[in-house]
C-alpha positions as semicolon CSV with decimal commas, in nm:
position;residue;x (nm);y (nm);z (nm)
1;X;5,015;7,022;-1,633
2;X;4,877;7,368;-1,567
3;X;4,522;7,487;-1,621
4;X;4,610;7,679;-1,939
5;X;4,770;7,366;-2,089
6;X;4,473;7,145;-2,005
7;X;4,232;7,397;-2,153
8;X;4,442;7,390;-2,469
9;X;4,413;7,012;-2,494
10;X;4,040;7,007;-2,412
11;X;3,796;6,979;-2,700
12;X;3,559;7,262;-2,783
13;X;3,257;7,079;-2,641
14;X;3,409;7,061;-2,292
15;X;3,510;7,427;-2,310
16;X;3,155;7,519;-2,401
17;X;3,018;7,322;-2,104
18;X;3,260;7,500;-1,868
19;X;3,168;7,839;-2,016
20;X;2,800;7,760;-1,972
21;X;2,857;7,661;-1,608
22;X;3,022;7,999;-1,538
23;X;2,761;8,180;-1,754
24;X;3,028;8,339;-1,968
25;X;2,941;8,559;-2,263
26;X;3,199;8,488;-2,532
27;X;3,233;8,362;-2,887
28;X;3,164;7,990;-2,872
29;X;3,337;7,938;-3,206
30;X;3,671;8,080;-3,087
31;X;3,870;7,836;-2,875
32;X;4,118;8,107;-2,782
33;X;3,845;8,337;-2,652
34;X;3,682;8,051;-2,464
35;X;4,012;7,966;-2,298
36;X;4,082;8,325;-2,197
37;X;3,733;8,371;-2,052
38;X;3,745;8,042;-1,862
39;X;4,089;8,121;-1,719
40;X;3,962;8,454;-1,588
41;X;3,648;8,298;-1,443
42;X;3,817;8,003;-1,273
43;X;4,085;8,224;-1,118
44;X;3,845;8,496;-1,001
45;X;3,871;8,497;-0,621
46;X;3,507;8,570;-0,539
47;X;3,371;8,311;-0,781
48;X;3,628;8,054;-0,672
49;X;3,542;8,087;-0,302
50;X;3,169;8,091;-0,376
51;X;3,201;7,753;-0,546
52;X;3,390;7,616;-0,247
53;X;3,123;7,749;-0,012
54;X;2,860;7,569;-0,216
55;X;3,029;7,229;-0,204
56;X;2,853;6,956;-0,011
57;X;3,053;6,772;0,255
58;X;3,072;6,468;0,026
59;X;3,211;6,679;-0,259
60;X;3,463;6,841;-0,026
61;X;3,581;6,498;0,088
62;X;3,620;6,395;-0,275
63;X;3,815;6,713;-0,348
64;X;4,047;6,654;-0,051
65;X;4,125;6,303;-0,176
66;X;4,251;6,451;-0,503
67;X;4,442;6,749;-0,364
68;X;4,684;6,558;-0,144
69;X;4,756;6,268;-0,379
70;X;5,099;6,254;-0,543
71;X;4,972;6,091;-0,861
72;X;4,910;6,313;-1,162
73;X;4,641;6,097;-1,324
74;X;4,344;5,889;-1,210
75;X;4,148;5,623;-1,392
76;X;3,773;5,646;-1,413
77;X;3,743;5,347;-1,179
78;X;3,959;5,523;-0,919
79;X;3,744;5,834;-0,934
80;X;3,430;5,626;-0,894
81;X;3,578;5,462;-0,585
82;X;3,675;5,800;-0,440
83;X;3,332;5,951;-0,497
84;X;3,173;5,651;-0,330
85;X;3,413;5,651;-0,035
86;X;3,331;6,018;0,027
87;X;2,982;5,901;0,124
88;X;3,033;5,720;0,450
89;X;2,713;5,516;0,421
90;X;2,838;5,355;0,100
91;X;2,981;5,006;0,122
92;X;2,969;4,887;-0,235
93;X;3,261;4,756;-0,432
94;X;3,428;5,025;-0,644
95;X;3,395;5,056;-1,016
96;X;3,129;4,806;-1,118
97;X;3,110;4,769;-1,499
98;X;2,763;4,922;-1,509
99;X;2,878;5,237;-1,324
100;X;3,189;5,276;-1,540
101;X;2,978;5,249;-1,853
102;X;2,723;5,496;-1,719
103;X;2,985;5,759;-1,642
104;X;3,165;5,711;-1,973
105;X;2,836;5,748;-2,156
106;X;2,792;6,097;-2,017
107;X;3,156;6,201;-2,051
108;X;3,198;6,137;-2,421
109;X;3,018;5,977;-2,714
110;X;3,036;5,604;-2,676
111;X;3,243;5,404;-2,921
112;X;3,094;5,099;-3,088
113;X;3,133;4,803;-2,857
114;X;3,212;4,453;-2,980
115;X;2,913;4,229;-3,014
116;X;2,840;4,011;-2,714
117;X;2,599;3,734;-2,651
118;X;2,264;3,874;-2,535
119;X;2,206;3,857;-2,163
120;X;1,880;3,784;-1,994
121;X;1,701;4,111;-1,933
122;X;1,643;4,188;-1,567
123;X;1,310;4,312;-1,447
124;X;1,287;4,643;-1,261
125;X;1,210;4,455;-0,942
126;X;1,528;4,249;-0,981
127;X;1,734;4,562;-1,046
128;X;1,590;4,734;-0,739
129;X;1,656;4,426;-0,527
130;X;2,019;4,413;-0,643
131;X;2,063;4,784;-0,573
132;X;1,919;4,741;-0,224
133;X;2,157;4,453;-0,157
134;X;2,459;4,653;-0,274
135;X;2,362;4,981;-0,109
136;X;2,556;5,300;-0,172
137;X;2,516;5,573;-0,430
138;X;2,370;5,508;-0,771
139;X;2,564;5,538;-1,094
140;X;2,377;5,860;-1,168
141;X;2,497;6,011;-0,839
142;X;2,856;5,922;-0,919
143;X;2,808;6,060;-1,270
144;X;2,681;6,391;-1,139
145;X;2,979;6,443;-0,907
146;X;3,244;6,372;-1,170
147;X;3,058;6,573;-1,434
148;X;3,022;6,868;-1,198
149;X;3,397;6,878;-1,134
150;X;3,457;6,866;-1,510
151;X;3,213;7,147;-1,571
152;X;3,388;7,362;-1,310
153;X;3,715;7,313;-1,499
154;X;3,865;7,123;-1,207
155;X;3,900;6,784;-1,382
156;X;4,010;6,706;-1,738
157;X;4,043;6,381;-1,923
158;X;4,234;6,282;-2,236
159;X;4,064;6,250;-2,569
160;X;4,256;5,980;-2,755
161;X;4,419;5,643;-2,710
162;X;4,474;5,494;-2,368
163;X;4,452;5,837;-2,198
164;X;4,088;5,883;-2,292
165;X;3,961;5,802;-1,945
166;X;4,260;5,920;-1,742
167;X;4,159;6,226;-1,542
168;X;4,389;6,504;-1,421
169;X;4,357;6,813;-1,207
170;X;4,570;7,116;-1,306
171;X;4,872;7,148;-1,077
172;X;4,835;7,524;-1,029
173;X;4,469;7,475;-0,939
174;X;4,560;7,200;-0,689
175;X;4,806;7,432;-0,518
176;X;4,547;7,706;-0,493
177;X;4,286;7,465;-0,356
178;X;4,527;7,338;-0,091
179;X;4,611;7,689;0,022
180;X;4,251;7,813;0,036
181;X;4,109;7,504;0,206
182;X;4,390;7,501;0,465
183;X;4,326;7,869;0,539
184;X;3,954;7,808;0,581
185;X;4,015;7,521;0,824
186;X;4,288;7,711;1,011
187;X;4,040;7,987;1,100
188;X;3,855;7,732;1,316
189;X;4,165;7,614;1,502
190;X;4,287;7,722;1,846
191;X;4,660;7,791;1,846
192;X;4,852;7,810;2,170
193;X;5,195;7,876;2,320
194;X;5,465;7,611;2,333
195;X;5,411;7,378;2,630
196;X;5,674;7,369;2,903
197;X;5,708;6,994;2,853
198;X;5,614;6,770;2,564
199;X;5,676;6,422;2,422
200;X;5,905;6,397;2,123
201;X;5,994;6,048;1,997
202;X;6,206;6,138;1,696
203;X;6,436;5,850;1,589
204;X;6,323;5,624;1,875
205;X;6,113;5,391;1,659
206;X;6,395;5,355;1,405
207;X;6,643;5,276;1,682
208;X;6,405;5,020;1,833
209;X;6,428;4,817;1,513
210;X;6,778;4,723;1,625
211;X;6,652;4,651;1,978
212;X;6,395;4,407;1,842
213;X;6,646;4,237;1,613
214;X;6,899;4,214;1,896
215;X;6,638;4,054;2,123
216;X;6,557;3,793;1,857
217;X;6,930;3,724;1,813
218;X;7,004;3,681;2,184
219;X;6,698;3,489;2,302
220;X;6,505;3,181;2,207
221;X;6,156;3,316;2,139
222;X;5,894;3,041;2,116
223;X;5,564;3,128;1,949
224;X;5,208;3,023;2,016
225;X;5,007;2,826;1,762
226;X;4,881;3,160;1,628
227;X;5,240;3,279;1,578
228;X;5,254;3,534;1,862
229;X;5,516;3,566;2,137
230;X;5,429;3,435;2,479
231;X;5,358;3,691;2,749
232;X;5,688;3,628;2,929
233;X;5,899;3,716;2,626
234;X;5,667;3,997;2,527
235;X;5,705;4,170;2,865
236;X;6,084;4,141;2,849
237;X;6,090;4,291;2,502
238;X;5,861;4,579;2,604
239;X;6,097;4,664;2,889
240;X;6,389;4,690;2,646
241;X;6,213;4,926;2,403
242;X;6,243;5,305;2,427
243;X;5,868;5,356;2,477
244;X;5,681;5,148;2,734
245;X;5,339;5,013;2,635
246;X;5,074;4,816;2,816
247;X;4,961;4,479;2,687
248;X;4,629;4,478;2,499
249;X;4,326;4,421;2,719
250;X;4,213;4,056;2,698
251;X;3,899;4,022;2,492
252;X;3,923;4,365;2,329
253;X;3,870;4,386;1,954
254;X;4,192;4,436;1,764
255;X;4,203;4,405;1,388
256;X;4,254;4,607;1,074
257;X;4,577;4,789;1,163
258;X;4,841;4,527;1,104
259;X;4,929;4,160;1,090
260;X;5,017;4,135;1,462
261;X;4,799;4,421;1,581
262;X;4,568;4,172;1,752
263;X;4,855;4,031;1,961
264;X;5,082;4,324;2,050
265;X;5,047;4,687;2,165
266;X;5,009;4,944;1,887
267;X;5,370;5,065;1,859
268;X;5,526;4,720;1,895
269;X;5,279;4,579;1,641
270;X;5,393;4,837;1,385
271;X;5,759;4,770;1,469
272;X;5,719;4,393;1,446
273;X;5,517;4,403;1,123
274;X;5,777;4,631;0,967
275;X;6,066;4,396;1,054
276;X;5,871;4,094;0,934
277;X;5,779;4,270;0,608
278;X;6,143;4,369;0,545
279;X;6,250;4,007;0,594
280;X;6,452;4,075;0,909
281;X;6,244;3,831;1,117
282;X;6,085;3,498;1,032
283;X;5,835;3,279;1,215
284;X;5,973;2,928;1,161
285;X;5,913;2,598;1,337
286;X;5,731;2,761;1,625
287;X;6,004;3,018;1,694
288;X;6,084;3,377;1,609
289;X;6,417;3,380;1,428
290;X;6,654;3,641;1,296
291;X;6,709;3,599;0,921
292;X;7,028;3,658;0,725
293;X;6,896;3,998;0,622
294;X;6,816;4,075;0,984
295;X;7,163;3,971;1,101
296;X;7,325;4,196;0,840
297;X;7,100;4,483;0,942
298;X;7,185;4,430;1,308
299;X;7,559;4,413;1,237
300;X;7,548;4,749;1,058
301;X;7,414;4,915;1,379
302;X;7,259;5,189;1,166
303;X;6,907;5,303;1,262
304;X;6,634;5,230;1,010
305;X;6,544;5,497;0,754
306;X;6,248;5,697;0,898
307;X;6,115;5,749;0,544
308;X;6,085;5,372;0,495
309;X;5,898;5,332;0,823
310;X;5,667;5,622;0,734
311;X;5,583;5,465;0,395
312;X;5,518;5,130;0,562
313;X;5,284;5,285;0,819
314;X;5,085;5,460;0,544
315;X;5,042;5,137;0,351
316;X;4,964;4,929;0,660
317;X;4,698;5,162;0,803
318;X;4,554;5,266;0,469
319;X;4,335;4,958;0,452
320;X;4,141;5,093;0,752
321;X;4,193;5,465;0,678
322;X;4,188;5,505;0,298
323;X;4,255;5,881;0,305
324;X;4,542;5,858;0,555
325;X;4,798;6,024;0,322
326;X;4,563;6,321;0,274
327;X;4,501;6,349;0,649
328;X;4,876;6,354;0,724
329;X;4,937;6,619;0,457
330;X;4,654;6,828;0,598
331;X;4,786;6,797;0,954
332;X;5,127;6,904;0,823
333;X;4,972;7,225;0,690
334;X;4,752;7,300;0,991
335;X;4,995;7,209;1,271
336;X;5,295;7,414;1,162
337;X;5,270;7,569;1,512
338;X;5,125;7,450;1,841
339;X;4,752;7,379;1,807
340;X;4,509;7,226;2,056
341;X;4,424;6,865;1,984
342;X;4,052;6,928;2,043
343;X;4,029;7,198;1,778
344;X;4,237;7,002;1,526
345;X;4,027;6,694;1,583
346;X;3,714;6,904;1,530
347;X;3,813;7,028;1,184
348;X;3,939;6,686;1,070
349;X;3,649;6,479;1,205
350;X;3,421;6,528;0,899
351;X;3,690;6,378;0,676
352;X;3,744;6,063;0,884
353;X;3,545;5,750;0,821
354;X;3,462;5,527;1,121
355;X;3,628;5,185;1,122
356;X;3,412;4,930;1,302
357;X;3,437;5,018;1,674
358;X;3,673;5,309;1,609
359;X;3,466;5,625;1,572
360;X;3,630;5,924;1,394
361;X;3,771;6,061;1,721
362;X;3,931;5,725;1,807
363;X;4,074;5,695;1,456
364;X;4,234;6,039;1,489
365;X;4,359;6,002;1,847
366;X;4,480;5,640;1,846
367;X;4,558;5,562;1,484
368;X;4,677;5,896;1,346
369;X;4,804;6,136;1,615
370;X;4,948;5,863;1,837
371;X;5,128;5,686;1,553
372;X;5,256;6,014;1,410
373;X;5,409;6,077;1,753
374;X;5,578;5,735;1,751
375;X;5,711;5,802;1,400
376;X;5,858;6,133;1,510
377;X;5,632;6,339;1,285
378;X;5,472;6,538;1,569
379;X;5,536;6,624;1,933
380;X;5,255;6,635;2,190
381;X;5,226;6,824;2,519
382;X;4,991;7,028;2,739
383;X;4,965;7,406;2,744
384;X;4,933;7,615;3,061
385;X;4,557;7,564;3,053
386;X;4,592;7,186;3,066
387;X;4,482;7,141;2,705
388;X;4,653;6,878;2,491
389;X;4,842;7,036;2,202
390;X;5,055;6,911;1,918
391;X;5,289;7,042;1,651
392;X;5,473;6,897;1,353
393;X;5,845;6,848;1,408
394;X;6,092;6,996;1,161
395;X;6,203;6,646;1,068
396;X;5,840;6,542;1,029
397;X;5,764;6,829;0,793
398;X;6,065;6,744;0,578
399;X;5,966;6,378;0,577
400;X;5,604;6,441;0,474
401;X;5,713;6,689;0,205
402;X;5,989;6,466;0,072
403;X;5,822;6,124;0,064
404;X;5,594;6,076;-0,232
405;X;5,321;5,819;-0,183
406;X;5,258;5,694;-0,537
407;X;5,030;5,402;-0,599
408;X;5,078;5,285;-0,240
409;X;4,835;4,997;-0,225
410;X;4,728;4,897;0,127
411;X;4,919;4,601;0,268
412;X;4,679;4,304;0,293
413;X;4,625;4,198;0,653
C-alpha cells in the first residue's frame, strides 16, 4: 500500500498526532485536509532529510531492518524484537507479554481484558532485580521508538479485527528511504577501476554439489562418533572440489554458522549442510551415504539452482547474523561498481552485530563477503594500488532482486 492509501485508512487521532509532529497548521476536523498536509510534509525533501539526519544509530538500524524486508506486514512482537536487536547491548528475549501490553497501551485504547486470577504483586525491588537480570531496553524505550515512527507517518497499523496490531510501512516511502540512505552511504565509499585480475566463482558451488554426491556414491565414507568425516576422506574430497580450502585450525572456536561448521572449512560446511538438508546425504550406521533423492539428483547431472543455495545460506547464517538479508540488499545497491573493501566495510560496520569472537569486521569479511563470493554473488580482486575491491556480478544482482526472502526463519543449528 502507498502512503496516501494508508493515510486514508488511518483514524483521525493518528492523523492529528502526525500533523502535530510536523507542526502543521490545518483544520483538524477535516480528514482530507489533514491527509493533504501530511502528504506534503512527509514528501518535502528538506524536512525528510532533516529527520534522517536526526535519527540515532539505533533508530537507523531499526529502519534498515524494515526497508530491506520482503514482508508487507509486521506483528507488534516482531517490531519489539527488531527495536531491541538494534541496540547491540540488548540480550533479552523478544516480545515479553509485559512489553507487548505496554506498547499496545500507548498505541490505542485498551480493550477490556478477560478476568484472570490475581497475581502476587511484585515489589519495586523485585521488579528492578528482574530487569537487571534480563538487561536490555525497557518497555518504555521500545514504546518510544515505535511511537516515534508512527508519529512521523512511517509506520501504520490496522484498526479492526486481526489486523489491529499488524504494522506496515508505505511502499513508496520504503523505496524513497532505500534510495536516500543508499546515496548517503555511497558518498562515503571509495570506488575504483576494474582490477586486472579477480576471483569469480559463479556456478562453482552449485556444480560442487554433484562433486560431493559423486564422492559419496563412489567411496565408503566412515564417520566419527560425532558424525564428521575422517581427515583422510576430508582431504580427498577437498582436492576434488573447485575451490581449495584449508582444514580448520585444531582448537579454534567454530559454531553458529551451520550444522557441520565446527568440523569442515567454511565453504564445504555450507555445501555439506545444504546437501544434508535437501535429503541428498544421510549419516547412517556410522557412514555417509547417498540417499535415493541424492542418487536421482546425481543422475540428472544438472547443477543445483543457485537461488535455492542462496536461500539456504540466508536461513543458515541468519541465526548468527539476524539482518543478513538487509546487509546483502544494501551491498547489492552500494557495490554496483568496483568499490574498495575497506570503505564498504566502514559504512556497513555500524549495522553489524558482533557474534561471540567474530567482531563486526570478521562477520563482514568471513561470513558475508567471503560467502557471497562462493555463492557467485560478488567478485573480488585488487586494484592497481593493491587495495582489495569487490563488485556484484550481474547474475548476483538478478538473484538478489529476484529471490524474495519471506518469513525465512533461521535454520536451528
